[in-house]
N, C-alpha and C positions, 0 to 999 in steps of 0.2 A: 562365440557362435556367429554364423553368417547373418542372422537376422537381428543382431544387437547393434544399434546405432551408437549408443554411448554406454560405457561401462566405467563406473567410478569405484575405486578400491582404496579404502582406508585413507581418504582424503583429509588433509588438515591444512589450515592456513593460520600462521602465527604472526601477530603484529606486535611491535614494540610501541608502547604508549609514550607520548611526549616527544621523543627525539625524532628529528627529521633531518634529512640531508641538507647541507648548506647551499647546494646549487652549483658550486664550482669546485673543480679539483683542487685549486690552490687553498680554498677555505677548508676543505676536508683534510688536506695535509696539515694545515695549521692546527686544526682540532687534534689530530693524532699526535703531532709534535708536542703540544701542550700537555696531553695526557702522559706521554712518555717521560716528561720532565716533572710530573707531579703537580703541574699548575692547574688553575681553574679552567674549565671549558669556556673558550671565548664565544662559543655558540651554545649556551646552556639550554637545557630542555625547556620547552614551554611549561610554565607553571612551577618550575623547580628553582628555588632560591640558590644564588651563587654563594653558598656557604662553604668556606674552605675548611672548616673544622669538622664537617661531616662528609662522608662518602656518598655520592649520588646513588640512588637506587634505580634498578632497572625493572620496569613493570612490563609484563607481557600479557596478551590476551589472545586466546584461541578463537578466532572468528569462525573457523570450521574445525571440527575434530571428529575423526573416525566416521566419515560419511561414506556409505556404501549403497549403491543402487545401480540398476540397469534400465535402459530405455530401448525398447525394440523399435525397429523401423516402422514408420507409419503411426506410432503412438503419439498422443498428445498428453504430455505430463504437466499437471498443474502443481506448482510448488507454493505452498501456503505456510503461513506462520506470522507471528507478530513482528513488529519493527525490531530489528536487532537480532533476529533469529538466524541470520547468515544467508538469506536467500540471494541477495544481490551479489555477495562475495562469491557464492557458488557459481553464479552465472558468469562472473568475471573470470573465474578460473577455467570454466568450460570454454569460454570464448578466447582464452589465452591472453586476456588483458593483463592478468597477473599470474604469477607462477605459484603452484602449491608448495607448502613447506614440507609436507609428508604425503605419501601415497601417490597414486597416479590416475590418469584419465585416459581412456582409450576411446577415440572418436573415429567413426567410419563415415566419411563424406565431408563436403564443404559446409562450413557454419556461417550463417548470416545472423548477426546479433543486433538487437536494438535495446541498449541498456540505459540510455539517457537521451535527451533531446539532442539531435544532430550527431549521433554517434558516427564517427568516421568522416564527417563533413569538414571541408576546409572553408573557413568563413569568407575568404577572399574570392573563392571560385563561385561561379554561377550555379544555379540548380542543374542546368544541363551538364556542365563540366563535372559536378559532383556525382551525377549518375554514372558517368563513364569512369570516374575515379574509383567509385565503390565497386563497380563491376569488375574493373581490373584487379582490385584487391581480392575479390572472390575468385579470380582466375578465369574470368570469362573473356572471350574475344570481342573485338569491336562489333563484329557482325551479330553475335549473340545479343549484345546490349542494344544495338539498333533495332533488332527484331522485337524487343520488349519495351523499347523506349516510349512508344505512344501509349501503351497500357499503363506504364508507370505514371506518366504525366496525367493521363485521364483519371486514374484512381486518386492521385494526390490532390487534384483540383487546383494546382498552382500554375496552370498553363500560361497565364498572363505574365507571371513573374519568373518563368523558367530561365530567362537570360539575365536575371538580376542576381548579384552576389547574395549568398544565403545569409550573410551577416545582417542583412536588412529584413530578413524574414521574421515574422512573429513566431513565438514558440509553437503555436498551433500549425503554422505552415511548415516549420522545421520537421515536426514529428510526422506530418502527413507525407512529406516527401521521403523522409528516412524510412518510414514503414513500407511505403510503396516500393522503394529500391530493394529493401531486405526481402520482401515477400514475392516480388515478381522476377528477380534474377535467378530463380530456380536453385536455391541452395538445398542440399540434402537435409540440413538441420536448421530450423529457424528458432532463435532464442529471443523472447520478448519479455522485458521487465514491465513494471507498473507504468512505464512511460506513456501508455495509451490514455492514461487519465488526463493528459494534457489536451487531448482532442475533445471535440464536442460529441454529444450523444449520437448524432447521425454517423459521424466518422468512426466512433468506437464500434457501432453496429456493423459498419462496412469491414472494419478490421477483423472482428470476430468471424464474420462470414468468410473473409478471405483465408483466415487461418484454418477454418474448418474445411474449406475447399482444398487447401494445400495438403492437408492430412488425409482426407477421405478420397479425393479424386486423384491426387498426384502421389499418394503414398509416402509423403515426406514426414519427417519427425519434427514435432513442435514442443518446446519447453516454454511454459507460460507462468509468470509470477503475477499474482493479483491478490488484492484484498477484497475483490468483488466475488463473493462465494457463488452468486447466481451465474456469473460468467464462467467460473471454473466448472460448475456442474453442467452447464450448457455445452461448453467447448471440449473439455478434457475427457479422456478415457481412463487415465490413471492419475493418482494423486500422491503427493509426498508432503508430509507435515514435518516442519523443522522447529526446533526450540533450542536456544542457547548454542547454536552452531552445530547441532547434531540432528540426525533424522530420528524421529520418534514414532513415525507410522508410515507405512506404505501399503497401498491397496487401490481399489477402484476410486474414481473421482468422488463418487457419492459417499463411499465409506470414509475417505480422507476428510471430506468436509464435515461429515457428522462427528468424526473423532475430534477435529479441531474445535468445533462449536461446543461439544459436550465437555471438553477439557479446558474450558476458558478459566482464566485466573481471576476474573472479576467476581465481585460479591453483590448480593442483592441489597446490602445495607452497608453504609460506611459512616463511621464516627471516629474522629481522632481523639486519642487519649495520650496526654503527655505535653511537653513544652510546646508553646506556640511555634517556636522556630523550627521544630521538627515536623510540623504538619505539612502535607503535600502542598506545593506551591512555590512561590518565589518571594522576592522582596516587595512585590506589589500585593499579592493575594495569597492567603493561606486557607485551604479547605478544612472545615471543622466537622461538617455533617452533611450527609445527603441520603435521603430515605424516600422510598416509594411505598404507599399503602393504599388499600382499596377505599373508594369513597363510600361504598355500602357493603356491609357484610365483613367477613373475616378473611376472604380469599380474593386474590386478583383474578377475575374472570372476565369474559367478554362483556357481561352485563353490569359488572360492579363499578366500572370507571376507576380512575385512580387519582391520587393526589401525590405530588412530589414536593419535597421541602429541602431547601438548600440553606446552609448556614456557613458563612465564611468571614474571615477577618480581612478588612480592607486597610491597606497602609497608605493609599494615595488620597490625600485630602485636597479639597478645592478643585475637583474635576467633575465632569459629567460621567458618572459610572454606569455601566450597563453589564448585564449578565445574559448570555445566550444559551439556550438549551437545544441541543440537537439530538434527536432520537433516531436510532438506526435499528434495523433488524439484523439477524446474524448473517445475512447475505450482504451486509454493508450497504444496504439500500436506505437512503435517508427517508424517514417518514415525515419529519418536519424539522425546521430550523427557525426557532422563534426566540426573540430577545425581549428582555424587560429593561426599561429605562428606570434606573434606580434613583438617579438625581438628574435634574435638568437645568439647574441654575449655577453650575460649577460649585456646588455646595456639599460635595461628599465629605465624609468625616472618617478619621481613623477609628476603627472599632468594628463591632460585629454586626453584620447584616443578615437578615433571614428573608428568604424569598420563597413563596408558595405558589404552586400552579396546579391546575386540575384538567383532566381529560374526561369527557363524559363516557358513559357506558355505550356499548354498541358502536364503537369507533375502531379500536384495534382488533385484529383477528388473533386467534390463539397463536402463541409462539413466544420466543425469547427475544428480548429487546435490550439495547444498551444505550446509555446516555453519554453524550460528550458535552463538556462545559467549556465555554469561552467567556472571558472577562475582557471588557474593552473600555477605552476612554473616548468619549464623544463618537462612538460607533465607527471609529477610524483606526485607532491605535490599539493593538492587542497587548493586554497586560499579562494574561496567563491563559493557557488552554490545556485541557487534559482529555485523553481519549478513554472511553469505556470506564467511567468512574464507578458505575455500578451496572448490574445486570439483573433483570427481573423477567418472570414468566407470566404470561396471560394464559389462564387455563381455558380449555375448550368447553363449550356447552353444546348440547345436541340441538339440532334444528329438525323438529318433528321426530321421525324415526331414524334420522341420520346422525350417528354419533362420531363420525370421522371429522378430522380437522379439514376444513374446506380451504381451497386455494385462495390466494390473494392476501394483500396486506390489510385491507379494511374489512370489517364485518358489520355493516350497518343493519339496523332493524327497520327494514323497508316494509311499510304497510301497503300491500297491493290491493287495488280495487278490481274486483272481478265481476264481469257482467256476462249474461248468457241469453241467447235467443234460441228457442226451440226450432228444430229443423222444419217442423210442420208450418211454422209461421213465416219461413223465409220464402 
């Protein structure tokens, strides 16, 4: 149809695990010749032992499978899902960075994509030269690029360094300029991955505003991948939820976010049962238990407060051990990031540690929250980290006659002082 900007039909992307190209034609021929003679592979797969008595196995994984959707012109599509869901692979296929294994993609218009920091930039060229290079790749003339040049530089905020090779830019400067180029050179379709997380809060706000302006005022199509559900709800008109390489839900942005949040795989209580070596973690830390319960009463509510308890096995002896608790809401907005110093004299021991913490009542608003755990050595070296180790819900409480869930992250019990003066006395 004439109003469809992107149409994806039965899209699939298959990767072979372990085996990689040798990098040269001669080495590839040597590998093929060795196999034809029944000899061992001189460039054996990563992780595969060079055992001549057994035949090497070929492992494959579908990063994308049977993906179907349409995006109309002027729509802003938010693509959401957990890590490994296939979001970035999908964007790479749409951007023609990689080719699909099965299916096809129909695209109407020029695509500008920002998939990682410095996408399409040549490190030896200056910022100015890279702007013209990217514009040429998008099929624009020098006159068109010059007309937009000042806007790009002003938006990126790197005017002072515009004639400096971009290899000397920080990651923040890289992404500022890369986004400005992608957004201002007037592509029909703009594709943006989570790369905006590199920028500061002010720049992220500018980027979201620019993407909204591109879609609403210019009628251009935007594909946006983010773990920030608040940004997806604010910016996007449509939503696509992915899991294990497939699309599992398509609808409005709000419907997609609600579906994603309500279908979370996390649990409100975690306890490992079985051999220690099979507990979540690594050679440094093994998680044994993590639980959240109300401080008062039987239910987690706005007024009950909560207590969280962590039990884990520590393998690293003789270090300064710390554990950090990061609480987020379902919009991926951090509520707090707070650590506990478990040992301070390089005297940690191998064994089981238990850490308890409390949050008072009338702090968190009603809603669903998730904990992230990080374990470190001397608050500098990360030993182990895990996302969304558990999920819990704070139940709502009425405020006077208002029974609805009020907006905001916090729900403090504010005691207001009210005074009154009769109008006759004024």
